[in-house]
Phi, psi and omega in degrees: 000127181282183181298316181297318179295321179295316179297320178298319180294320179297313180297319180298314180296319180297322180290319181293329182256021188300321181293316179294320180296315179296317179298318179291327177295316177292322178296324179298320177295315180297320180295322181294323183266000181295139179090347178266133182297319182274354173055236186293350177305324184291340176296332183254340181293315181298311177300323180297316178295319180300312180296317181299317182296317178297314181298314182295317182292317186276320183268312182281315183282303185268353178056037183255005183293335182272011182255015183278343184080008180247150181265007177270157177306142185299325181298323179289318178298319180293315179298323180298335178264321185286323184299312175294334179293327180302318179294312182296325179296318178297319180293319180288339179266273182291326186298335181276358181228036186289335180295326176285324180295321180248048184299331180294334177283336182279319189256333190247341185234141175286105184213138181294126182302321180298339181280343184294313176301328181294328178301310181291323179298321179294313182297323179287323180291330176297316176296319179299319179298320176296321179292323177295319177299318177296322179299314180296321178297316179296318179303313183289320182289343178283010174158312191299302187291315181297314181297318180296319179298313182297315183299308185283338173293313178292323178297316179296319179298314182293311184289327179293325177294316181290325179292328178292332180276319185227122176291333178297323180295320177299315179296324179297315180295320178295326177291323182282346182297326179293308177295331177298328178282308187287335178260034178236185181263025182291316185247003174210160181272114182300322187282357178261005182288328180080013178236092186307322183295315180291321178300318180295320180294316181295334180290346174286346174285117182301330178297315178300316183300309184287324177297318179298320180293319179298317181296320179296323181293317182285000000 
């Protein structure tokens, strides 16, 4: 059997046993957190402490955070690199010895060997997905979402008062909503226009400002 045939057989077995593999992956997470009062909290506590120690040592202690060449806060830049590393670190550590970790599947139960590494990969990737979600939340809470909420909350308060006084003002805002969309960065990249003066003017559009921040965060 050639390489292509072997890969086809591995994929076939993984697909046929997909439900069992997924169940065992979830069970592995439950088993790891069993007996702990805080349960799955510890999956995220260790990475959080790890990130904090790196950030404190490199930015606060060694003052090297401003040498990244990026204009985003160093903690965000650091999290963007460390969080995917946590997954790869687990695979390079425990993941390379999964047959010993799940020895009961090798010796006592009829189970396809190629599916065993996938069990650990699934349980580790679930934690990784949670960390990525936390990363996006931190990115947004570091300015984008809070600032957008405050701005449009005050904007709504101001405009609703004026609209209550004058129906013409309400009609004016509804008329301006179309150019606010088309003259923003929603469907094109403002910074790729190559005309600095127009780019600067368009950034006064709040829609452009917040859309650009969201894209930078993601």
